[in-house]
C-alpha positions in Angstrom: -10.3 -13.2 -22.4 -6.6 -12.6 -22.9 -4.6 -11.1 -20.0 -0.9 -10.2 -19.8 1.1 -11.2 -16.8 4.2 -9.1 -15.9 7.0 -9.7 -13.4 7.5 -7.2 -10.6 9.9 -5.2 -12.8 7.2 -4.8 -15.5 8.7 -7.3 -18.0 6.0 -9.3 -19.8 6.0 -12.9 -18.7 3.1 -14.2 -20.9 -0.3 -13.6 -22.4 -2.8 -16.0 -21.0 -6.3 -16.9 -22.1 -8.3 -17.2 -18.9 -11.3 -19.5 -18.8 -14.9 -18.8 -17.8 -14.4 -19.8 -14.2 -12.2 -16.7 -13.6 -13.8 -14.1 -11.4 -13.3 -10.7 -9.8 -14.6 -10.1 -6.3 -14.6 -6.6 -4.9 -16.0 -5.7 -1.5 -16.5 -2.2 -0.1 -13.8 -1.6 2.5 -12.8 -5.3 1.9 -10.8 -7.4 -0.4 -10.4 -6.9 -4.1 -9.5 -10.3 -5.6 -9.0 -11.5 -9.1 -9.2 -15.3 -9.4 -7.8 -16.6 -12.7 -7.9 -20.1 -14.1 -6.1 -21.1 -17.3 -4.0 -23.7 -18.9 -0.6 -22.9 -20.3 1.5 -25.0 -22.6 4.9 -24.3 -21.0 6.0 -24.0 -17.4 5.4 -20.4 -16.4 7.2 -19.3 -13.3 5.2 -16.9 -11.2 6.5 -15.0 -8.2 5.5 -12.6 -5.5 4.5 -9.1 -6.9 4.0 -10.4 -10.5 0.9 -8.7 -11.7 -1.8 -8.2 -14.3 -4.1 -5.3 -15.2 -7.8 -5.9 -15.4 -10.5 -3.3 -16.1 -8.2 -0.4 -15.2 -7.0 -1.9 -12.0 -3.7 -3.7 -11.1 -3.7 -7.0 -9.3 -0.6 -8.6 -7.7 0.3 -12.2 -6.8 1.1 -12.3 -3.0 2.9 -15.7 -2.9 5.1 -17.8 -5.2 2.8 -20.0 -7.3 3.5 -23.6 -8.5 1.1 -24.8 -11.2 -0.2 -28.4 -11.5 1.2 -30.3 -14.5 -1.7 -32.1 -16.1 0.2 -33.7 -19.0 3.4 -33.5 -20.9 3.7 -29.8 -21.8 0.5 -28.6 -20.2 0.2 -26.9 -16.8 -3.0 -25.8 -15.0 -3.0 -22.5 -13.1 -5.5 -21.3 -10.5 -4.3 -18.0 -9.2 -5.5 -15.4 -6.8 -4.2 -11.9 -7.4 -5.0 -9.0 -5.1 -5.8 -5.3 -5.6 -4.1 -2.6 -3.6 -7.0 -2.6 -1.1 -6.0 -6.1 -0.1 -2.2 -5.6 -0.3 -2.0 -2.8 2.2 -3.3 -5.1 4.9 0.1 -6.9 4.9 2.3 -3.7 5.3 3.1 -2.4 8.8 3.4 1.3 9.3 7.0 1.8 10.4 8.7 4.8 12.0 11.8 5.3 10.0 13.1 8.8 10.8 16.2 7.6 12.7 17.0 4.9 10.1 15.4 2.2 12.2 12.2 0.4 11.3 10.1 0.6 14.5 6.5 -0.6 14.4 5.8 0.7 17.9 5.5 4.4 18.1 3.2 7.4 18.6 3.0 10.3 16.3 1.4 13.7 16.7 1.1 15.4 13.3 -1.3 16.8 10.8 -3.5 14.3 8.9 -1.5 14.9 5.8 1.8 14.0 7.5 0.2 10.8 8.9 -1.1 9.8 5.4 2.3 10.6 3.8 3.9 8.2 6.3 1.4 5.4 5.4 2.0 6.0 1.7 5.7 5.7 2.3 5.1 2.4 4.1 3.0 1.1 1.1 5.7 2.2 -1.4 8.4 0.5 0.7 6.2 -2.6 1.1 5.8 -2.8 -2.7 9.6 -3.0 -3.2 10.7 0.6 -2.4 8.8 2.1 -5.4 7.5 5.7 -5.6 4.2 5.0 -7.5 1.8 5.9 -4.7 1.5 9.6 -3.8 -0.2 11.5 -1.0 -3.1 13.4 -2.6 -5.5 15.9 -1.0 -5.9 15.3 2.8 -8.6 17.3 4.7 -7.8 18.7 8.1 -5.0 20.8 9.5 -5.4 20.1 13.2 -2.7 18.0 14.9 -3.9 14.5 15.7 -2.2 11.8 17.8 -2.2 8.1 16.8 -0.5 5.2 18.5 0.9 3.0 15.8 1.3 -0.2 17.9 2.0 -2.7 15.2 -0.7 -1.1 13.0 -1.1 -2.2 9.3 -1.6 0.4 6.6 -5.3 -0.2 6.1 -5.9 0.2 9.9 -3.8 3.3 9.9 -5.8 5.0 7.2 -9.0 4.2 9.0 -7.6 5.6 12.3 -6.4 8.8 10.5 -9.9 9.3 8.9 -11.6 8.8 12.3 -9.3 11.1 14.2 -9.5 13.8 11.5 -13.3 13.6 11.3 -13.3 12.2 7.8 -15.2 9.3 6.3 -13.8 5.8 6.6 
């Protein structure tokens, strides 16, 4: 199978032919990991937030990768790229209304306002993009959540629980 790897700006790095040991592992409320193995006949620099698209989903590299050189002009790659479900586990929800970035705060707001804040944290964590948007959020009652160093995945679960939704 041929996949295209892009840098974080969306510029094509390379088309790679992955071998049969490449896998996708997707868990309900868990990680979504694309493990790729391939050989490439030039050194291919890969960095954080480089990505590929597979079966309609985007997968990102979360750390700089150095391949193993197996011979003159041949490098072996064994990558793990992560879907958005896995990426949001590394982004803290930050209170940014005063220009600071404080991970320790309490917010009383509607579920939609809570979700919008989490979406902003995800976009900022992905390099200050605006790709992710707040969709339909059920519930209009005010809810209070203590964001004491809470990551985005935990925050979304807490919002759903407080708003009476499904996790």
